[in-house]
N, C-alpha and C positions, 0 to 999 in steps of 0.2 A: 403119615396119614393126613388127609385134608383137614383143615381147621374146623370145618362144620360137620365133618363125618369121620369121627375117630372113636375108638373104644371108650375113652374117658368122657367125652362129650355126651354119650348116650348111656353111660353107666348109671345105675346098675341095670343089667339086662335081666329081664325076668325069664323064667323057664319057658313061658309061652312065646316070648319074642325069639329066644335062641333056638327053639324047636319049630318055629313056623316055616311053612313052605316058602313064603315070600321073604327074601333077604336082600335088601337093596343097599347094603353098606359096602364100603371099600375094603373093609377088613374081614377076615374069615370069622365064621361063627365060633370056631374053637377058641379064638382069642377073646371073643365077647363072653363066652361061657366060663372060660378058665384063663384069666389074664396072667396068673402065676401058677406054676406047676403044682404047688401044694394044694390048690383048690380042687384038683381032680380027686383027692382023697376025701375031703370033707367040705362040701360046697353048701353054703347057705343061699337059697334062692329067694331073692327079694320078691314079695308079692306084688309090688308095683315098681315101675320105673320112675324116672324123674317126671314130675308133673309140670312144674313151672320153674325149673332150674333152681337157682338159689333164692328165689323170692320166698318160698315156703320156709327155708332155713332162717331167713331174716325177719319174717313176719309170723311168729308163732302165735297160736291161740291157746288159751288156757281152758281146761275142762274142769277146773276147780269149782267148788260151790260158790255162789255169789256171796259177797260180804254180808248181805242182809241175813242170809241163812246162818252164818257163823255168829253174827252179833245177836240174832234172835235166841240162840242157845243160852247166851248170857252166863255170867257167874263162873266162867271157866269150864263149863260143861262141854263135853264133846258133842257136836251136832250130829254125828253119825255113829251108829252102833258098830263096834268091832267085836266079833264073837271070841276073839282070843283073849 
């Protein structure tokens, strides 16, 4: 496959992309949807494809509470309620 248009470069393929009428890739849709035969039995369809290649993997963002919220709880108390 061409370096810039191959199944790995565009993985993961979403269900929307694999079922769209427009398919401009050099490889077949079936390879994009099911790169290995076992996936035909139990396929997880990613809700999104790659957004910015590996940038997002290397530049993670945290959704943790700010340190001020944790320190405001003070005294070892938990800043959030856990019903369990």
